[in-house]
C-alpha positions as CSV (number, residue, x, y, z in Angstrom):
1,Q,-10.6,23.7,16.7
2,A,-9.7,21.2,19.4
3,N,-6.5,19.0,19.3
4,P,-7.7,15.5,18.3
5,F,-4.7,13.8,19.8
6,P,-4.9,12.2,23.3
7,K,-3.0,14.0,26.1
8,A,0.6,12.7,26.7
9,N,-0.1,10.7,29.8
10,S,-3.7,9.6,29.1
11,V,-4.8,5.9,29.4
12,V,-4.7,5.7,25.6
13,Y,-0.9,5.8,25.7
14,T,-0.3,4.1,29.0
15,G,-2.5,1.0,28.4
16,A,-6.0,1.4,29.7
17,A,-7.6,-0.9,32.3
18,T,-7.1,-4.6,32.1
19,P,-9.4,-6.1,29.4
20,P,-12.5,-7.9,30.7
21,S,-12.3,-11.7,31.0
22,D,-15.5,-12.3,29.1
23,G,-13.9,-14.5,26.4
24,F,-14.0,-11.8,23.8
25,F,-10.6,-10.3,24.7
26,D,-7.4,-12.2,24.6
27,A,-5.0,-10.6,27.1
28,T,-2.2,-13.1,26.2
29,A,-1.9,-12.1,22.6
30,N,1.0,-10.0,21.3
31,Y,-0.4,-7.1,19.4
32,V,1.5,-4.6,17.3
33,G,-0.2,-1.2,16.8
34,A,-0.2,1.1,13.8
35,F,3.2,1.8,12.2
36,G,5.0,-0.7,14.4
37,Y,4.1,0.9,17.8
38,S,3.1,-1.5,20.6
39,N,0.3,0.9,21.4
40,W,-2.4,1.4,18.8
41,A,-3.2,5.0,19.6
42,A,0.5,6.1,19.8
43,G,1.0,4.8,16.3
44,W,-1.8,6.6,14.7
45,S,-1.3,9.9,16.6
46,S,2.3,10.0,15.5
47,L,1.3,9.9,11.8
48,E,2.5,13.2,10.4
49,F,2.2,12.7,6.6
50,I,1.3,10.2,3.9
51,S,3.5,9.9,0.9
52,T,1.6,10.5,-2.3
53,G,4.4,10.2,-4.9
54,V,5.6,7.1,-6.8
55,N,7.9,5.2,-4.4
56,D,9.0,1.6,-4.8
57,E,10.3,-0.5,-2.0
58,L,11.6,-4.1,-2.0
59,F,8.9,-5.7,0.2
60,D,10.7,-8.7,1.8
61,G,13.7,-10.9,1.3
62,Q,11.7,-13.7,-0.3
63,I,12.3,-14.4,-4.0
64,P,9.0,-15.2,-5.7
65,N,8.7,-18.2,-8.0
66,E,6.4,-16.6,-10.5
67,Y,5.3,-13.2,-11.9
68,V,2.5,-11.7,-9.9
69,L,0.5,-8.5,-10.2
70,T,-1.9,-8.1,-7.3
71,Q,-5.1,-6.1,-7.2
72,N,-4.4,-2.5,-6.2
73,Y,-5.5,-1.3,-2.8
74,P,-7.6,0.5,-1.9
75,N,-9.9,0.0,-4.9
76,P,-11.8,2.2,-5.6
77,F,-9.3,4.9,-4.6
78,N,-8.9,8.7,-4.4
79,P,-6.3,9.9,-5.3
80,T,-3.6,7.4,-4.3
81,T,-3.4,3.6,-4.5
82,N,-0.8,0.9,-4.0
83,I,0.1,-1.6,-6.6
84,R,2.1,-4.7,-5.6
85,F,4.0,-6.9,-8.0
86,A,6.5,-9.7,-7.8
87,I,9.2,-10.8,-10.3
88,P,11.2,-14.1,-9.9
89,K,14.2,-12.9,-12.0
90,S,16.1,-9.7,-12.2
91,G,15.4,-7.8,-15.5
92,N,13.7,-4.9,-17.1
93,V,10.3,-4.2,-15.7
94,K,7.6,-1.8,-17.0
95,L,4.5,-1.0,-15.0
96,S,2.1,1.3,-16.8
97,V,-1.4,2.7,-16.4
98,Y,-3.8,3.1,-19.3
99,N,-7.2,4.8,-19.6
100,V,-10.2,2.9,-21.2
101,L,-9.2,4.4,-24.6
102,G,-5.9,2.6,-24.4
103,Q,-3.8,5.7,-23.9
104,E,-0.9,5.4,-21.4
105,V,-1.5,8.0,-18.6
106,A,1.4,7.0,-16.3
107,T,4.6,5.0,-16.3
108,L,5.2,3.9,-12.7
109,V,8.2,1.7,-13.3
110,N,10.5,1.4,-16.3
111,G,13.9,-0.1,-15.8
112,L,16.0,-2.8,-14.3
113,K,14.7,-4.4,-11.0
114,E,16.1,-7.2,-8.9
115,A,14.0,-10.3,-8.3
116,G,11.6,-9.6,-5.4
117,T,8.3,-8.1,-4.5
118,Y,7.6,-4.4,-4.8
119,T,4.9,-2.0,-3.8
120,I,4.3,1.1,-5.9
121,N,2.2,4.1,-4.8
122,W,0.4,5.9,-7.6
123,N,-0.9,9.4,-7.1
124,A,-3.7,9.8,-9.7
125,S,-4.6,13.4,-8.8
126,N,-3.7,14.6,-12.3
127,V,-6.2,12.3,-14.1
128,S,-10.0,12.2,-14.1
129,S,-12.3,9.7,-12.4
130,G,-12.8,6.4,-14.2
131,I,-11.6,2.9,-14.8
132,Y,-7.9,2.4,-15.5
133,I,-5.9,-0.6,-16.6
134,Y,-2.5,-1.3,-15.1
135,R,-0.1,-3.5,-16.9
136,L,3.1,-5.3,-15.7
137,E,5.6,-6.3,-18.4
138,S,8.8,-8.3,-17.7
139,A,10.8,-11.0,-19.5
140,G,8.0,-11.6,-22.0
141,Q,5.3,-11.9,-19.3
142,V,2.4,-9.5,-19.4
143,I,-0.2,-9.2,-16.6
144,T,-3.1,-6.7,-16.5
145,K,-5.6,-5.6,-13.8
146,K,-8.4,-3.0,-13.6
147,M,-8.8,-0.3,-11.0
148,T,-11.3,2.5,-10.4
149,L,-10.5,6.1,-9.5
150,L,-13.5,7.9,-7.8
151,K,-13.1,11.7,-7.1
């Protein structure tokens, strides 16, 4: 099987020819490639693994002014998806996933969180295809959303 990555000194890495001046390309724009690289191909070819466990990360320094639970992405998904939520006050947070029978199939977050925005990655490889409900509970607030797992 051939190596899919471009050769080390190929034009993909060094910045191919100057873009045509046909109005479609904007040579003055500042672009950032995949994973923070200034060159698109270098970013993607350096990808070595994708995390599939539950991992939370404070998204930015902004403190939100309301409780938010966004639609997971991708949706539908197989087998991992990201769920983003925001809490305006520090406190206990529970983020759970339920099947359509109302049975809890995963607890992604259950504990004290600082005010901020978080992204959780859920690996659903241990559950079957179907529709799932995810639920955020914090400080008396409850928000639910629906997602679809396709295997």
